[in-house]
Backbone as numpy.savetxt, mean C-alpha at the origin, in Angstrom:
# Nx Ny Nz CAx CAy CAz Cx Cy Cz
18.09 15.91 -25.07 17.75 14.63 -24.45 16.51 14.78 -23.58
16.48 15.86 -22.76 15.35 16.10 -21.88 14.07 16.28 -22.68
14.16 17.04 -23.79 12.98 17.28 -24.62 12.49 15.98 -25.26
13.45 15.18 -25.74 13.08 13.91 -26.36 12.39 13.00 -25.35
12.93 12.96 -24.13 12.32 12.13 -23.09 10.91 12.59 -22.77
10.71 13.90 -22.72 9.38 14.42 -22.41 8.38 14.02 -23.48
8.79 14.07 -24.74 7.90 13.69 -25.84 7.59 12.20 -25.77
8.64 11.39 -25.53 8.44 9.95 -25.42 7.50 9.62 -24.27
7.75 10.26 -23.11 6.94 9.97 -21.94 5.51 10.41 -22.12
5.30 11.52 -22.83 3.95 12.00 -23.07 3.16 10.98 -23.90
3.81 10.46 -24.93 3.16 9.44 -25.76 2.91 8.18 -24.95
3.89 7.83 -24.10 3.78 6.65 -23.26 2.61 6.78 -22.29
2.50 7.97 -21.66 1.42 8.20 -20.68 0.07 8.13 -21.37
-0.01 8.73 -22.55 -1.28 8.70 -23.28 -1.66 7.27 -23.62
-0.67 6.46 -23.96 -0.94 5.06 -24.26 -1.39 4.29 -23.04
-0.78 4.57 -21.88 -1.18 3.90 -20.66 -2.59 4.28 -20.25
-2.94 5.54 -20.47 -4.25 6.02 -20.07 -5.35 5.50 -20.97
-4.99 5.13 -22.20 -6.00 4.66 -23.15 -6.25 3.19 -23.01
-6.93 2.65 -23.99 -7.31 1.24 -23.95 -6.36 0.37 -24.75
-5.27 0.96 -25.23 -4.38 0.19 -26.11 -4.94 0.22 -27.50
-4.25 -0.35 -28.44 -4.78 -0.36 -29.79 -3.94 -1.21 -30.70
-4.55 -2.25 -31.26 -3.83 -3.09 -32.21 -2.88 -4.03 -31.51
-2.35 -4.96 -32.32 -1.45 -5.95 -31.78 0.01 -5.57 -31.96
0.31 -4.56 -32.80 1.70 -4.20 -33.06 2.32 -3.55 -31.83
3.61 -3.84 -31.63 4.34 -3.27 -30.51 4.53 -1.77 -30.72
4.22 -1.00 -29.68 4.44 0.45 -29.72 5.71 0.75 -28.95
6.76 1.16 -29.66 8.06 1.34 -29.05 8.13 2.68 -28.34
8.40 2.63 -27.04 8.49 3.84 -26.21 9.92 4.38 -26.22
10.91 3.49 -26.16 12.30 3.92 -26.12 13.19 2.85 -26.74
14.38 3.28 -27.21 15.30 2.35 -27.85 16.73 2.73 -27.47
17.52 1.72 -27.12 18.95 1.90 -26.90 19.65 0.79 -27.67
20.38 1.16 -28.72 20.99 0.16 -29.58 19.90 -0.69 -30.23
20.00 -1.99 -30.09 19.00 -2.89 -30.67 17.87 -3.22 -29.69
18.03 -2.82 -28.44 17.02 -3.15 -27.42 15.95 -2.06 -27.35
14.71 -2.47 -27.13 13.60 -1.53 -27.10 12.74 -1.75 -25.86
12.03 -0.69 -25.50 11.03 -0.74 -24.43 9.69 -0.42 -25.07
8.76 -1.37 -25.02 7.46 -1.16 -25.66 6.40 -0.82 -24.63
5.38 -0.15 -25.10 4.23 0.17 -24.25 3.58 -1.10 -23.72
3.53 -2.12 -24.56 2.89 -3.37 -24.17 3.64 -4.05 -23.03
4.99 -3.95 -23.04 5.77 -4.53 -21.94 5.41 -3.87 -20.62
5.29 -2.56 -20.64 4.98 -1.82 -19.42 3.56 -2.12 -18.96
2.64 -2.21 -19.90 1.26 -2.52 -19.54 1.13 -3.88 -18.87
1.97 -4.83 -19.31 1.92 -6.16 -18.70 2.41 -6.13 -17.26
3.26 -5.16 -16.94 3.84 -5.07 -15.60 3.00 -4.24 -14.65
2.13 -3.37 -15.19 1.33 -2.48 -14.35 -0.11 -2.94 -14.30
-0.67 -3.15 -13.10 -2.10 -3.45 -13.00 -2.91 -2.28 -13.53
-4.13 -2.54 -13.94 -4.98 -1.49 -14.51 -5.17 -0.31 -13.59
-5.38 -0.58 -12.28 -5.61 0.50 -11.32 -4.38 1.38 -11.21
-3.19 0.75 -11.14 -1.96 1.53 -11.04 -1.74 2.35 -12.30
-2.10 1.79 -13.45 -1.93 2.47 -14.72 -2.71 3.79 -14.75
-3.93 3.74 -14.24 -4.79 4.93 -14.28 -4.27 6.04 -13.38
-3.48 5.67 -12.35 -3.00 6.67 -11.40 -1.67 7.29 -11.81
-1.11 6.83 -12.91 0.19 7.34 -13.31 0.10 8.75 -13.86
1.15 9.53 -13.63 1.23 10.89 -14.17 2.30 10.93 -15.26
2.32 12.02 -16.02 3.32 12.19 -17.06 4.73 12.18 -16.50
4.93 12.78 -15.32 6.26 12.82 -14.71 6.72 11.42 -14.31
5.80 10.61 -13.79 6.16 9.24 -13.42 6.55 8.44 -14.65
5.81 8.65 -15.74 6.11 7.96 -16.98 7.49 8.36 -17.49
7.79 9.65 -17.45 9.09 10.14 -17.91 10.21 9.55 -17.06
10.00 9.49 -15.74 11.02 8.94 -14.85 11.26 7.46 -15.15
10.19 6.71 -15.45 10.34 5.30 -15.76 11.15 5.11 -17.04
10.84 5.90 -18.05 11.56 5.79 -19.32 13.03 6.14 -19.13
13.28 7.22 -18.38 14.67 7.63 -18.15 15.44 6.54 -17.42
14.79 5.93 -16.41 15.46 4.89 -15.64 15.76 3.69 -16.54
14.83 3.32 -17.43 15.07 2.20 -18.33 16.26 2.50 -19.24
16.33 3.72 -19.76 17.44 4.09 -20.65 18.76 4.03 -19.90
18.79 4.55 -18.67 20.03 4.53 -17.89 20.50 3.10 -17.64
19.57 2.23 -17.23 19.92 0.84 -16.98 20.41 0.15 -18.25
19.73 0.45 -19.37 20.09 -0.19 -20.62 21.46 0.24 -21.10
21.79 1.53 -20.95 23.11 2.03 -21.35 24.22 1.31 -20.57
24.06 1.23 -19.25 25.08 0.59 -18.42 25.11 -0.92 -18.68
23.92 -1.52 -18.86 23.84 -2.96 -19.10 24.57 -3.34 -20.38
24.34 -2.60 -21.44 24.99 -2.92 -22.72 26.49 -2.73 -22.64
26.94 -1.73 -21.88 28.38 -1.54 -21.71 28.97 -2.69 -20.91
28.24 -3.15 -19.87 28.71 -4.29 -19.07 28.82 -5.55 -19.92
27.87 -5.74 -20.85 27.94 -6.90 -21.75 29.17 -6.81 -22.65
29.44 -5.60 -23.15 30.62 -5.44 -24.03 31.91 -5.80 -23.30
31.92 -5.57 -21.97 33.11 -5.88 -21.19 33.09 -7.31 -20.64
32.06 -8.07 -20.97 31.99 -9.47 -20.57 31.63 -9.71 -19.11
31.02 -8.70 -18.46 30.67 -8.85 -17.05 29.67 -9.99 -16.83
28.82 -10.24 -17.82 27.79 -11.27 -17.65 28.37 -12.67 -17.60
29.65 -12.81 -18.00 30.27 -14.14 -18.00 30.94 -14.48 -16.68
31.04 -13.54 -15.77 31.76 -13.79 -14.51 30.98 -14.80 -13.66
31.69 -15.65 -12.90 31.02 -16.66 -12.07 30.04 -16.04 -11.07
30.41 -14.87 -10.50 29.53 -14.23 -9.53 28.19 -13.84 -10.15
28.26 -13.26 -11.36 27.03 -12.85 -12.04 26.21 -14.06 -12.43
26.85 -15.12 -12.93 26.13 -16.32 -13.31 25.40 -16.95 -12.11
26.08 -16.94 -10.94 25.44 -17.46 -9.73 24.22 -16.61 -9.36
24.38 -15.29 -9.46 23.26 -14.39 -9.14 22.08 -14.61 -10.07
22.39 -14.79 -11.37 21.31 -15.01 -12.36 20.55 -16.29 -12.03
21.30 -17.37 -11.75 20.64 -18.63 -11.42 19.76 -18.50 -10.18
20.29 -17.79 -9.17 19.53 -17.62 -7.93 18.27 -16.79 -8.16
18.40 -15.71 -8.96 17.24 -14.86 -9.24 16.17 -15.62 -10.02
16.60 -16.42 -10.99 15.63 -17.22 -11.76 14.89 -18.18 -10.83
15.65 -18.85 -9.97 15.04 -19.81 -9.05 14.05 -19.12 -8.12
14.44 -17.99 -7.54 13.58 -17.28 -6.59 12.32 -16.76 -7.26
12.44 -16.27 -8.48 11.27 -15.75 -9.18 10.31 -16.86 -9.60
10.85 -17.98 -10.05 10.00 -19.12 -10.41 9.25 -19.62 -9.17
9.96 -19.72 -8.05 9.34 -20.18 -6.81 8.26 -19.21 -6.36
8.56 -17.91 -6.42 7.58 -16.90 -6.00 6.32 -16.96 -6.85
6.50 -17.12 -8.16 5.35 -17.22 -9.06 4.54 -18.49 -8.78
5.23 -19.58 -8.56 4.55 -20.85 -8.26 3.72 -20.73 -6.98
4.32 -20.16 -5.94 3.61 -20.02 -4.67 2.40 -19.09 -4.81
2.57 -18.01 -5.57 1.44 -17.09 -5.80 0.28 -17.82 -6.46
0.58 -18.61 -7.47 -0.46 -19.26 -8.25 -1.08 -20.46 -7.52
-0.24 -21.22 -6.81 -0.71 -22.48 -6.23 -1.10 -22.38 -4.76
-0.51 -21.44 -4.05 -0.69 -21.41 -2.60 -1.38 -20.14 -2.11
-0.92 -18.98 -2.59 -1.32 -17.73 -1.96 -2.56 -17.08 -2.55
-2.79 -17.24 -3.86 -3.94 -16.59 -4.47 -5.24 -17.22 -3.98
-6.29 -16.38 -3.95 -7.63 -16.85 -3.58 -7.67 -17.50 -2.21
-6.94 -16.90 -1.26 -7.04 -17.36 0.12 -8.26 -16.69 0.74
-9.39 -17.33 0.64 -10.65 -16.75 1.10 -10.76 -16.87 2.62
-11.27 -15.77 3.22 -11.48 -15.73 4.66 -12.96 -15.50 4.92
-13.59 -16.37 5.70 -15.01 -16.24 5.99 -15.24 -15.31 7.18
-16.46 -14.80 7.29 -16.82 -13.95 8.43 -16.68 -14.73 9.73
-16.98 -16.01 9.69 -16.86 -16.84 10.90 -15.40 -16.92 11.36
-14.47 -17.03 10.42 -13.05 -17.07 10.77 -12.59 -15.74 11.35
-13.08 -14.65 10.78 -12.73 -13.32 11.28 -13.21 -13.15 12.72
-14.45 -13.53 12.96 -15.03 -13.38 14.30 -14.33 -14.28 15.30
-13.98 -15.48 14.86 -13.30 -16.42 15.76 -11.93 -15.87 16.17
-11.20 -15.32 15.21 -9.88 -14.74 15.53 -10.05 -13.56 16.49
-11.04 -12.73 16.22 -11.30 -11.56 17.06 -11.59 -11.98 18.50
-12.40 -13.01 18.67 -12.76 -13.47 20.02 -11.60 -14.18 20.71
-10.81 -14.93 19.95 -9.70 -15.69 20.54 -8.48 -14.83 20.86
-8.41 -13.65 20.27 -7.25 -12.77 20.47 -7.70 -11.40 20.97
-8.68 -11.40 21.85 -9.26 -10.13 22.32 -8.23 -9.22 22.97
-7.19 -9.82 23.59 -6.18 -9.00 24.26 -5.38 -8.15 23.26
-5.39 -8.53 21.99 -4.67 -7.76 20.97 -5.44 -6.52 20.53
-6.73 -6.47 20.89 -7.57 -5.40 20.36 -8.13 -4.51 21.47
-7.22 -4.06 22.33 -7.59 -3.14 23.40 -7.08 -1.74 23.06
-7.88 -0.73 23.32 -7.46 0.64 23.09 -6.35 1.01 24.08
-5.22 1.44 23.54 -4.10 1.82 24.39 -4.35 3.15 25.09
-5.27 3.95 24.57 -5.64 5.23 25.17 -7.02 5.62 24.69
-7.59 6.66 25.29 -8.91 7.12 24.86 -8.89 7.42 23.36
-9.94 7.00 22.66 -10.00 7.21 21.21 -11.37 7.75 20.83
-11.39 8.56 19.78 -12.62 9.21 19.32 -12.82 8.92 17.84
-14.01 8.41 17.51 -14.40 8.24 16.11 -14.91 9.60 15.64
-14.20 10.21 14.68 -14.45 11.61 14.34 -14.67 11.84 12.86
-15.45 12.87 12.58 -15.51 13.47 11.25 -15.14 14.94 11.41
-14.41 15.46 10.43 -13.90 16.84 10.53 -14.15 17.59 9.23
-14.56 18.83 9.35 -14.65 19.75 8.21 -13.68 20.89 8.47
-12.84 21.18 7.50 -11.86 22.27 7.61 -12.19 23.34 6.58
-12.32 24.59 7.04 -12.55 25.73 6.15 -11.56 26.84 6.48
-11.56 27.88 5.66 -10.51 28.89 5.78 -10.77 29.94 6.86
-12.03 30.36 7.02 -12.29 31.47 7.94 -13.52 31.19 8.81
-13.68 32.03 9.83 -14.76 31.86 10.80 -16.13 32.03 10.17
-16.27 32.98 9.26 -17.57 33.21 8.62 -18.03 31.96 7.86
-17.14 31.35 7.12 -17.49 30.14 6.39 -17.80 28.99 7.35
-17.04 28.91 8.44 -17.27 27.85 9.42 -18.67 27.97 10.02
-19.09 29.17 10.35 -20.43 29.37 10.90 -21.51 29.03 9.87
-21.27 29.39 8.60 -22.23 29.09 7.55 -22.37 27.58 7.35
-21.25 26.88 7.41 -21.26 25.43 7.25 -21.99 24.78 8.43
-21.75 25.30 9.63 -22.42 24.74 10.81 -23.92 24.93 10.73
-24.36 26.05 10.19 -25.80 26.30 10.01 -26.40 25.31 9.02
-25.67 24.97 7.97 -26.16 23.97 7.02 -26.40 22.63 7.71
-25.46 22.25 8.59 -25.60 20.98 9.30 -26.77 21.05 10.28
-26.89 22.16 10.97 -28.00 22.34 11.92 -29.34 22.29 11.21
-29.36 22.71 9.94 -30.61 22.73 9.18 -30.97 21.35 8.63
-30.08 20.37 8.84 -30.42 19.01 8.45 -29.54 18.38 7.38
-28.62 19.13 6.79 -27.72 18.54 5.80 -26.72 17.63 6.50
-26.59 16.37 6.11 -25.67 15.46 6.78 -24.24 15.99 6.81
-23.56 15.79 7.93 -22.20 16.26 8.12 -21.29 15.76 7.00
-21.41 14.45 6.65 -20.54 13.87 5.63 -20.75 14.53 4.28
-22.00 14.85 3.96 -22.30 15.50 2.68 -21.69 16.89 2.61
-21.82 17.64 3.71 -21.24 18.98 3.77 -19.72 18.91 3.66
-19.12 17.91 4.32 -17.67 17.75 4.26 -17.20 17.54 2.83
-17.92 16.70 2.06 -17.53 16.43 0.68 -17.62 17.70 -0.18
-18.57 18.57 0.14 -18.79 19.76 -0.68 -17.93 20.94 -0.25
-17.63 21.07 1.06 -17.04 22.32 1.53 -15.67 22.18 2.21
-15.33 20.98 2.69 -14.10 20.84 3.47 -12.85 20.95 2.60
-11.79 21.52 3.18 -10.50 21.62 2.51 -9.53 20.55 3.04
-10.02 19.72 3.95 -9.18 18.69 4.54 -9.03 17.52 3.57
-7.94 16.77 3.72 -7.70 15.63 2.85 -8.72 14.52 2.99
-9.53 14.56 4.04 -10.54 13.53 4.27 -11.88 13.85 3.61
-11.94 14.91 2.82 -13.23 15.36 2.29 -13.91 14.27 1.44
-13.13 13.54 0.64 -13.72 12.51 -0.22 -14.40 11.42 0.60
-13.93 11.21 1.84 -14.52 10.21 2.73 -15.55 10.83 3.66
-16.04 12.00 3.31 -17.03 12.66 4.15 -16.46 13.19 5.45
-15.16 13.51 5.44 -14.51 14.04 6.64 -14.14 12.98 7.67
-14.24 11.71 7.30 -14.02 10.62 8.26 -12.54 10.50 8.61
-12.22 10.70 9.88 -10.85 10.53 10.37 -10.65 9.17 11.02
-11.72 8.39 11.12 -11.61 7.11 11.80 -11.49 7.31 13.31
-10.98 6.29 13.99 -10.78 6.35 15.43 -9.42 6.98 15.72
-9.42 8.10 16.41 -8.19 8.86 16.61 -7.93 9.04 18.12
-6.77 8.61 18.62 -6.42 8.90 20.01 -6.04 10.38 20.15
-6.22 10.93 21.34 -5.93 12.35 21.55 -4.48 12.70 21.22
-3.57 11.75 21.43 -2.16 12.03 21.21 -1.85 12.33 19.75
-2.75 11.93 18.82 -2.52 12.18 17.41 -3.17 13.46 16.91
-3.90 14.14 17.80 -4.54 15.40 17.42 -3.62 16.57 17.72
-3.83 17.66 17.00 -3.10 18.88 17.32 -3.52 19.34 18.71
-2.67 20.05 19.45 -3.01 20.48 20.82 -4.33 21.24 20.89
-4.61 22.07 19.89 -5.83 22.87 19.92 -7.07 21.99 19.79
-7.02 20.98 18.91 -8.14 20.05 18.78 -8.24 19.14 20.01
-7.10 18.71 20.52 -7.08 17.78 21.65 -7.71 18.40 22.89
-7.67 19.72 23.01 -8.29 20.39 24.15 -9.81 20.46 24.01
-10.30 20.49 22.77 -11.73 20.70 22.53 -12.52 19.41 22.39
-11.94 18.39 21.78 -12.68 17.18 21.46 -13.24 16.47 22.69
-12.46 16.32 23.81 -13.01 15.60 24.96 -14.28 16.22 25.54
-14.51 17.49 25.29 -15.69 18.16 25.84 -16.95 17.89 25.02
-16.80 17.30 23.84 -17.95 17.07 22.96 -18.68 15.79 23.35
-20.00 15.83 23.23 -20.81 14.62 23.42 -20.89 13.87 22.09
-21.11 12.56 22.15 -21.28 11.78 20.94 -22.49 12.29 20.17
-22.29 12.56 18.87 -23.36 13.08 18.03 -23.42 14.59 17.98
-22.60 15.25 18.77 -22.61 16.72 18.82 -21.60 17.29 17.83
-22.02 18.35 17.11 -21.11 19.06 16.22 -20.52 20.24 16.98
-19.21 20.35 16.95 -18.54 21.41 17.70 -18.81 22.78 17.11
-18.55 23.79 17.88 -18.47 25.14 17.34 -17.13 25.25 16.60
-16.94 26.24 15.77 -15.67 26.35 15.03 -14.46 26.35 15.97
-13.51 25.49 15.66 -12.29 25.39 16.45 -11.13 25.87 15.58
-10.46 26.92 16.03 -9.35 27.48 15.25 -8.08 26.68 15.50
-7.45 26.25 14.41 -6.15 25.57 14.50 -5.19 26.22 13.50
-4.00 25.67 13.42 -3.00 26.23 12.50 -3.46 26.15 11.06
-4.32 25.16 10.74 -4.73 24.94 9.35 -5.95 25.77 8.95
-6.71 26.28 9.93 -7.92 27.03 9.63 -8.94 26.83 10.72
-10.22 26.77 10.33 -11.31 26.56 11.29 -11.92 25.18 11.07
-12.06 24.43 12.17 -12.53 23.06 12.10 -13.90 22.91 12.77
-14.74 22.09 12.15 -15.96 21.61 12.78 -15.77 20.12 13.00
-16.06 19.65 14.20 -15.79 18.25 14.55 -17.09 17.59 14.99
-17.32 16.38 14.47 -18.43 15.54 14.90 -17.85 14.27 15.50
-18.14 14.05 16.79 -17.70 12.81 17.45 -18.81 11.78 17.29
-18.50 10.68 16.59 -19.50 9.64 16.33 -19.46 8.52 17.36
-18.32 8.33 18.01 -18.21 7.29 19.03 -16.99 7.60 19.90
-16.97 6.98 21.08 -15.87 7.24 22.02 -15.52 5.93 22.73
-14.24 5.63 22.81 -13.79 4.42 23.48 -12.75 4.78 24.54
-12.98 4.30 25.74 -12.04 4.56 26.83 -10.81 3.67 26.72
-9.73 4.13 27.32 -8.50 3.34 27.37 -8.79 1.99 28.02
-8.31 0.91 27.40 -8.51 -0.43 27.92 -9.76 -1.11 27.40
-10.63 -0.35 26.71 -11.83 -0.97 26.15 -11.47 -1.73 24.87
-12.33 -2.66 24.48 -12.07 -3.47 23.29 -12.41 -2.70 22.03
-11.51 -2.71 21.09 -11.76 -2.03 19.81 -12.83 -2.79 19.05
-13.83 -2.12 18.50 -14.90 -2.81 17.76 -14.33 -3.59 16.57
-14.99 -4.70 16.27 -14.54 -5.57 15.19 -14.42 -4.82 13.87
-15.35 -3.91 13.59 -15.33 -3.19 12.31 -14.02 -2.44 12.10
-13.44 -1.94 13.19 -12.22 -1.14 13.08 -10.98 -1.98 12.82
-11.03 -3.26 13.17 -9.83 -4.10 13.03 -10.05 -5.25 12.04
-11.15 -5.22 11.32 -11.48 -6.32 10.42 -10.40 -6.53 9.36
-9.92 -5.45 8.74 -8.90 -5.59 7.70 -7.62 -6.18 8.27
-7.25 -5.75 9.47 -6.05 -6.29 10.11 -6.20 -7.79 10.37
-7.39 -8.19 10.83 -7.63 -9.61 11.11 -7.57 -10.43 9.83
-8.16 -9.90 8.75 -8.12 -10.61 7.47 -6.68 -10.85 7.05
-5.82 -9.83 7.18 -4.42 -9.97 6.80 -3.73 -11.04 7.65
-4.02 -11.05 8.95 -3.37 -12.02 9.84 -3.84 -13.44 9.56
-5.15 -13.61 9.38 -5.68 -14.94 9.12 -5.17 -15.46 7.76
-5.13 -14.56 6.76 -4.59 -14.96 5.46 -3.13 -15.39 5.59
-2.35 -14.62 6.35 -0.94 -14.97 6.53 -0.80 -16.33 7.20
-1.64 -16.59 8.21 -1.59 -17.89 8.90 -1.97 -19.03 7.95
-3.00 -18.80 7.14 -3.43 -19.84 6.19 -2.35 -20.11 5.16
-1.74 -19.04 4.66 -0.71 -19.21 3.64 0.50 -19.94 4.20
0.87 -19.60 5.45 2.00 -20.28 6.07 1.68 -21.76 6.26
0.45 -22.07 6.69 0.07 -23.48 6.87 0.09 -24.22 5.54
-0.40 -23.58 4.48 -0.39 -24.21 3.15 1.04 -24.43 2.69
1.89 -23.45 2.94 3.29 -23.57 2.52 3.98 -24.72 3.25
3.78 -24.80 4.56 4.41 -25.87 5.33 3.88 -27.23 4.88
2.58 -27.31 4.54 2.01 -28.56 4.06 2.61 -28.95 2.71
2.82 -27.94 1.86 3.44 -28.20 0.56 4.85 -28.75 0.73
5.64 -28.14 1.62 7.00 -28.60 1.86 7.00 -30.03 2.40
6.06 -30.31 3.30 5.97 -31.65 3.87 5.63 -32.68 2.79
4.66 -32.34 1.93 4.27 -33.28 0.87 5.40 -33.51 -0.13
6.07 -32.43 -0.52 7.16 -32.56 -1.49 8.34 -33.31 -0.90
8.57 -33.11 0.39 9.68 -33.82 1.04 9.43 -35.32 1.07
8.17 -35.72 1.23 7.84 -37.15 1.21 8.10 -37.76 -0.16
7.83 -36.96 -1.20 8.02 -37.46 -2.56 9.49 -37.51 -2.96
10.25 -36.48 -2.56 11.63 -36.36 -3.05 12.68 -36.83 -2.05
12.33 -36.90 -0.78 13.24 -37.34 0.29 14.57 -36.58 0.24
14.60 -35.31 0.59 15.85 -34.55 0.61 16.86 -35.18 1.57
18.15 -35.12 1.22 19.22 -35.67 2.05 20.20 -34.56 2.40
20.72 -34.61 3.61 21.68 -33.59 4.05 22.83 -34.26 4.78
23.96 -33.57 4.78 25.11 -33.96 5.59 25.64 -32.69 6.23
25.05 -32.34 7.38 25.38 -31.08 8.02 26.77 -31.08 8.64
27.37 -32.25 8.78 28.73 -32.29 9.35 29.72 -31.54 8.48
29.43 -31.50 7.18 30.34 -30.80 6.26 30.43 -29.32 6.62
29.33 -28.78 7.16 29.31 -27.36 7.50 30.30 -27.00 8.60
30.73 -27.99 9.38 31.68 -27.70 10.44 32.98 -27.13 9.91
33.31 -27.46 8.69 34.55 -26.96 8.10 34.54 -25.46 7.96
33.34 -24.88 7.90 33.25 -23.42 7.79 33.76 -22.72 9.02
33.70 -23.42 10.18 34.12 -22.81 11.43 35.59 -23.05 11.75
36.22 -23.90 10.95 37.64 -24.16 11.20 38.49 -22.95 10.84
39.42 -22.65 11.68 40.28 -21.49 11.42 41.25 -21.80 10.28
41.46 -20.79 9.45 42.43 -20.97 8.39 43.82 -20.95 8.98
44.76 -21.72 8.40 46.13 -21.72 8.92 46.76 -20.34 8.83
47.53 -19.99 9.87 48.19 -18.68 9.90 49.32 -18.64 8.87
C-alpha cells in the first residue's frame, strides 16, 4: 500500500508541477467507483501553492483522500447520510458555502485601498503605532567561523553592499532578503546580540559577534526609541488589512440593510422564551 501510494503521489506531484496536458481526466486515486483526479486538485490549489508542493505533501493528500473515502463509503452503506442530524449539517454547510462564495465575489474581492486612505488611517490612529520598546532596523550576516567573518567584513569595507554579501555568504534564513531582519526590539534578540547592537551607530557594520549559531555581522540601518512613532512603511501592510476589513464590514452591513428592505424579515422573539423554561421534574 505504501509503495503504491508513493508511486501515485509521485505521478500526482509531477502533474501538479507541470502545465497539465489534454482535457482527459488524469486519475490519481480510486476507491470503489469514486476517483480523485489531478484536475480536481488543480482546481482547488492556486498556482503559487501548487509550485510549492513537495512529493511528501502530495502523498499525504492522496492518503488522506483515500482514508476519508473508505470511511465515507462505509458510512453510506450503513445509511448514516440519511439521519436527520447529517441532513441538517449538509443543508447548513451548503448554505454557508454558497453565502461565503457570494460574499467573496460580490463584496470582498477587489477591495482597493488608496495611498490616501492608508495615510489617513495612519494619521488618525497614531496612538496604535508607537514603539513599545527600543527597536533596531537590522541586517545580519551569519557565517560559521571567525576567519570567514573577517573576510566577509573586508568585502563590505571594500565597497560590496551588505545586502549583496548577505545573499552570497550568509547562512541565516534571511539571506534571500539580503539579511534583512526588519525592525527588531532588543527583547527578541539573543542575549549576546542584545549586548552588542545598542553600541552600534546607524550605518555601522559590527565586528564579528559570536553567538550560539556562529559569527554574526550586524548593520543597523535605523533606530527608534521607545514611545516613538513607527514609520508608515513598517506598518503599511497592517493598515491595508485593517482598512480592507473595515470596508468589507461596511459593504456587508449595507448589503444586509438593502436586502432587508427588499425582503422585510419578520421575527417573533417571544417564542425563544420557551427555551429558558425549566422542564418538568
